[in-house]
C-alpha positions as CSV (number, residue, x, y, z in Angstrom):
1,M,-19.7,-189.2,122.9
2,R,-23.1,-190.1,121.5
3,R,-25.0,-187.2,119.9
4,Q,-28.5,-186.7,121.3
5,G,-30.0,-184.7,118.1
6,R,-32.3,-182.4,119.4
7,R,-33.2,-184.2,122.6
8,H,-32.3,-182.8,125.6
9,V,-31.1,-185.1,128.5
10,D,-29.9,-184.5,131.9
11,R,-26.1,-185.3,131.8
12,E,-26.5,-187.5,135.0
13,W,-28.6,-189.8,132.8
14,E,-25.8,-190.1,130.2
15,R,-22.8,-190.9,132.6
16,T,-24.3,-193.7,134.5
17,P,-26.3,-196.8,134.0
18,H,-29.8,-196.9,135.1
19,P,-31.1,-200.4,135.5
20,W,-34.8,-200.9,135.9
21,N,-35.9,-201.3,139.6
22,L,-39.4,-202.7,139.2
23,R,-40.2,-202.3,142.9
24,E,-39.3,-198.5,142.1
25,V,-41.4,-198.4,139.2
26,R,-44.3,-199.8,141.0
27,N,-44.1,-197.5,143.7
28,F,-43.7,-194.4,141.5
29,M,-47.0,-195.6,139.7
30,V,-48.8,-196.0,143.0
31,V,-47.6,-192.7,144.6
32,F,-48.1,-190.6,141.5
33,G,-51.3,-192.7,140.7
34,L,-52.6,-191.5,144.1
35,V,-51.8,-187.9,143.4
36,S,-53.5,-187.8,140.0
37,S,-56.4,-189.4,141.7
38,A,-56.7,-186.6,144.2
39,F,-56.9,-184.1,141.7
40,D,-59.3,-185.7,139.5
41,L,-61.5,-185.8,142.8
42,L,-60.8,-182.1,143.1
43,T,-61.6,-181.4,139.4
44,F,-65.0,-183.5,139.9
45,G,-66.1,-181.4,143.2
46,V,-65.0,-178.5,141.0
47,L,-67.1,-179.2,138.0
48,F,-69.9,-180.0,139.8
49,H,-70.2,-176.6,141.8
50,F,-69.7,-174.9,138.3
51,V,-71.6,-176.7,136.1
52,G,-74.6,-178.4,137.9
53,E,-76.8,-180.6,135.7
54,R,-75.1,-179.4,132.6
55,P,-73.3,-182.7,131.3
56,E,-71.7,-181.2,127.9
57,L,-70.1,-178.4,130.1
58,F,-68.9,-181.1,132.6
59,R,-67.3,-183.0,129.9
60,S,-65.8,-179.9,128.3
61,G,-64.4,-179.1,131.6
62,W,-63.1,-182.6,132.3
63,F,-61.7,-183.0,128.5
64,V,-59.6,-179.6,129.0
65,E,-58.5,-180.5,132.6
66,S,-57.5,-184.1,131.7
67,L,-55.2,-183.3,128.9
68,L,-53.8,-180.3,130.7
69,T,-52.7,-182.2,133.7
70,E,-51.3,-185.1,131.5
71,L,-49.3,-182.7,129.3
72,A,-48.1,-180.7,132.4
73,I,-46.9,-183.9,134.3
74,I,-44.5,-184.8,131.2
75,F,-42.1,-182.0,132.5
76,V,-42.3,-183.2,136.2
77,V,-41.6,-186.6,135.7
78,R,-38.9,-186.4,132.9
79,T,-36.2,-185.8,135.1
80,Y,-35.1,-186.2,138.5
81,K,-34.4,-182.7,139.2
82,P,-36.9,-180.0,139.7
83,F,-38.8,-179.8,136.3
84,Y,-37.5,-176.0,136.2
85,R,-33.8,-177.2,136.4
86,S,-34.1,-179.5,133.3
87,R,-34.5,-178.2,129.8
88,P,-36.7,-180.2,127.6
89,G,-35.8,-180.4,123.9
90,R,-37.5,-177.7,121.8
91,L,-39.6,-180.2,119.9
92,L,-41.0,-181.5,123.3
93,L,-41.6,-178.1,124.5
94,L,-43.4,-176.6,121.5
95,S,-45.5,-179.5,120.6
96,T,-46.7,-179.9,124.5
97,L,-47.4,-175.9,124.5
98,A,-49.0,-176.4,120.9
99,V,-51.3,-179.2,122.3
100,M,-52.1,-177.2,125.4
101,L,-53.4,-174.5,123.3
102,L,-55.4,-176.4,121.2
103,T,-57.0,-178.4,124.0
104,V,-58.0,-175.2,125.7
105,L,-59.4,-173.4,122.2
106,L,-61.1,-176.7,120.9
107,P,-64.5,-176.3,123.0
108,Y,-64.7,-172.6,121.3
109,T,-64.5,-173.9,117.8
110,P,-67.0,-175.4,115.4
111,A,-64.6,-178.8,115.6
112,G,-65.5,-178.8,119.3
113,T,-69.1,-179.5,118.3
114,W,-68.0,-182.8,116.7
115,F,-67.1,-184.2,120.5
116,D,-69.9,-182.5,122.2
117,L,-67.7,-179.8,123.6
118,V,-68.9,-176.4,124.6
119,P,-67.4,-173.4,125.6
120,L,-66.0,-173.1,129.2
121,P,-67.1,-169.9,131.1
122,P,-63.9,-167.8,132.0
123,A,-64.1,-168.5,135.5
124,L,-64.4,-172.2,135.3
125,L,-61.3,-172.0,132.7
126,A,-59.2,-170.0,135.1
127,T,-60.1,-172.8,137.9
128,I,-59.0,-175.5,135.5
129,V,-55.8,-173.7,134.8
130,L,-55.3,-173.0,138.5
131,I,-55.9,-177.1,139.2
132,T,-53.5,-177.8,136.6
133,L,-50.6,-175.7,138.3
134,L,-51.5,-177.1,141.4
135,Y,-51.1,-180.5,140.2
136,A,-48.1,-179.8,138.6
137,A,-46.5,-178.2,141.8
138,A,-47.8,-181.2,144.0
139,S,-46.3,-183.8,141.6
140,E,-42.8,-182.1,142.0
141,A,-43.1,-182.0,145.5
142,V,-44.2,-185.6,145.9
143,K,-41.2,-186.3,143.3
144,R,-38.7,-184.8,145.5
145,R,-39.9,-186.6,148.2
146,F,-40.0,-189.9,146.6
147,Y,-36.6,-189.8,145.1
148,A,-35.3,-188.7,148.6
149,A,-37.0,-191.7,150.0
150,A,-35.6,-193.8,147.2
151,R,-32.4,-192.3,147.1
152,R,-32.1,-192.2,143.4
153,P,-30.1,-191.4,141.5
154,R,-27.4,-191.4,144.6
155,S,-24.7,-189.7,142.8
156,A,-26.4,-186.9,140.7
157,A,-29.2,-185.8,142.9
158,R,-26.4,-184.8,145.3
159,R,-25.0,-182.4,143.3
160,Y,-28.2,-180.2,142.9
161,R,-29.0,-178.1,145.9
162,G,-32.7,-178.3,146.5
163,G,-32.5,-181.4,144.5
164,V,-34.1,-184.7,145.2
165,G,-31.5,-186.3,147.4
């Protein structure tokens, strides 16, 4: 068996070939693009409510929310299984958490001023974290429905209770 190094790959991926299905890839991009867009609109609404006419605060909130959601989605889409049942590699997990922490802290540092970022009020930061968690949960739910409809992977999904098949 080929050594995967420090990378953790679901065993189902190692056991069976997975040919590319371009229709499925297209559908995946459309479905998850719509979920992402819905949360972008939610974030715009929240930011307009919180910041009013302060573009630097809007920019800072948008920066933090965009990076947090993009980093969170990595763990959802990297596996067919529920993200909490698929262990990511230590390097992926630690590097993602480090970038998330830097993302949240950057507006509070002198380096944040290089990008015209300003500190976020605690209530706004908490709301952005909540939006990120809701986005990850919604994406997980959509992923389950998506793969249940696509019936992929057929044999692997059946092995996991509450999985996607």
